[in-house]
Residue, then its C-alpha position, 0 to 999 in steps of 0.5 A: x809854326x802856327x799853321x803846322x800846329x793847327x794842321x797837325x791837330x786837324x789831321x791827327x788820327x784821333x780827330x779824324x776817327x771821331x770826325x768820320x764816325x757815323x753820327x748826326x750832323x753837328x749843330x752850329x753851336x758845336x761847329x763853333x766850338x770845334x773851330x774855336x778849339x782848332x784855332x787855339x791849338x797853337x800858341x796863337x790866341x784870338x780875342x772874341x771879336x776876331x774869332x767871331x769874324x773868322x767863324x763867319x768867314x769860314x761858314x759863309x765860304x763853306x756855304x758858298x762852295x756847297x751852294x754853287x758846286x756843279x753836282x752833289x758828288x763834286x763836294x768831294x772835289x771841293x774837299x780835295x781842293x782844300x786838302x791839296x792847298x793844306x798839303x802845299x802849305x806844310x810841304x816841308x814837313x814829311x810827318x804832316x804830309x803823311x797825316x794828310x795823305x792818310x786822312x785823304x785815303x780814309x775820306x776816299x774809302x768812305x765817300x767814293x762808294x756813295x751814290x749820287x742820291x746820297x751825295x744829294x742828301x748830304x748837300x741838302x742837309x748842309x744847306x738846310x743847316x746854313x739856310x738862315x745865315x746871310x752874313x755879308x763878306x767883303x770879297x764876295x761883295x767885291x766879286x759880285x757873287x753875293x747880293x747886298x742882302x747876303x744871299x749868293x748869286x747863282x751864275x747863268x754861265x760857265x760849264x755844266x756839271x759833268x754828265x749833263x747837257x747844255x740846257x736848251x733842248x726838250x726831247x720826247x720819247x715813246x714807250x719803247x724809249x725811241x725819241x719821237x720829238x724835240x724842241x729847242x728853247x732859249x736858256x737865257x745863259x751862256x753855258x758850255x760843256x765840261x772839258x773833263x771830269x775831276x780827279x777823285x784820287x789823292x792827287x790830280x786835276x780837280x777841274x773845279x775852282x771851288x775850294x781853292x784860295x779865293x784871295x789868289x784870284x785877281x780882280x778884273x778891276x785890279x788887272x784892268x789897264x785900259x783907261x777907256x774901260x774905266x769909269x771916268x772920274x769926276x774932275x776935282x776943282x782946283x780953286x782954293x776954298x775961301x772958307x778954309x782960308x778964312x778959318x786959318x786966318x782966324x786961327x792965326x789971329x787967335x794965336x797972336x800973329x799972322x802974315x799971309x802971302x797972297x799969291x796970284x796963282x796956285x792950286x789951292x794948297x795952303x802951308x802953315x808954319x807954326x813956331x818959326x825957327x831962326x833958320x826958317x825966318x832967314x830963309x823965309x823969302x827963299x822958301x816962299x819964292x820957290x813955292x809961290x806958284x803953288x801955295x798960299x803960305x800963312x805964317x803964324x808967329x806964336x813965339x813973337x806974339x808980344x811984338x806982333x800983337x799988342x792986344x794979346x800981350x795985354x791979355x797975357x799980362x792980365x793973367x800974369x799980373x803979380x798979386x799980393x802974397x798972403x801971409x802963410x797960415x798954419x793949420x791950427x791958426x783958426x782953431x786957436x783964434x776960436x779958442x781965444x774968443x771963448 
C-alpha cells in the first residue's frame, strides 16, 4: 500500500510534466524537499533522523551510478533499470503499470535524440552538483567500492563502454587518414570488450547492472564456503578467568551467602543461582553432577542469609531495631505552646 501510493505520486501525469519541463537544475535543498514530499505521500511518516539517512543513501547511490556509468548515454540505461524494478514491484496494479509505461515513453522521446556531447554535459552537471558530498554508506564500504574518506573507487577491470576498444594500443595516422604506426602499452587493468549494447526501449536487456537493486547481490563473504580461503580465526582461550570468579565470590559474600563448587575441569563457564527454590535445592546435587565437567557453579543463597551468615543477620537487625514510638503531635501544638508562654 505504501509503495503503491509513492509510485502513483511519482509517475503521476502532473508530476512528470513538471519534472520533464525544460528548467534549470534543482538545488540540493529543492531536491531534499521533493524527496521528502514523495516519501510522505503515503500514510508512512519518517522522523527527521530517518529522513536524513534516507536522503543521504539516495544521493550517494545516485552519485555512485552517475560516476561509474560506462558512457554518458548509459544514464538512460540506468534510469530504465530503476523503472523496470519499480514496474516489477507494482506488477499487480494495471493502473500503475500504465502510468509507468507512459512516463517511460516521454523519457524516451525527450532524451533519445540527444547527442553524446549533450549527455556528457548532463553527466558533468550532475557530478558538479554532488562533488562535495562524501557520505559513507555501509554497503559501499563492505563491497569495497567506497574509500574510508567517502570517495568512490574507479574500477580498472570489466567491459569497456560500447563502441570503445580495450586500452593498450596507440595508433598514428597521416593526413590522408591512413594508419602509419602503432605501439602497445600496458593498461594496468583487466578490461574486456562489451558483449552488446543495452536496450533503450520500454523493455529489454539493459546490460549494465547500475541502477538495479544493490541489496540483491550476494557478497563474496556470504557465499564463500571454503575454509581455506577464509582468514584464520584467533583461537580463544578456554581457561577460566580468575578475576571474574573472584568478582562473583565477592558478590556472593555481599549478598549474604556463598557455596562454591570447585571443579577439576571445565571450559571456563560459570552458572550463578540466585534465590534457589525448594525444587532446585532438592535437585541441586543432580544438577551439579550432570554439569560438573563443564561449569563451576556458584550458589548465592540470598533467601537464607540469616542461617548462612550471622554477620549479615546482625547488620539487618540493626536496621530493623524497633525504636521508641513518639507520641503523635497535632499541627497546632507548637503554636499553642508558644501562646501559653506569652
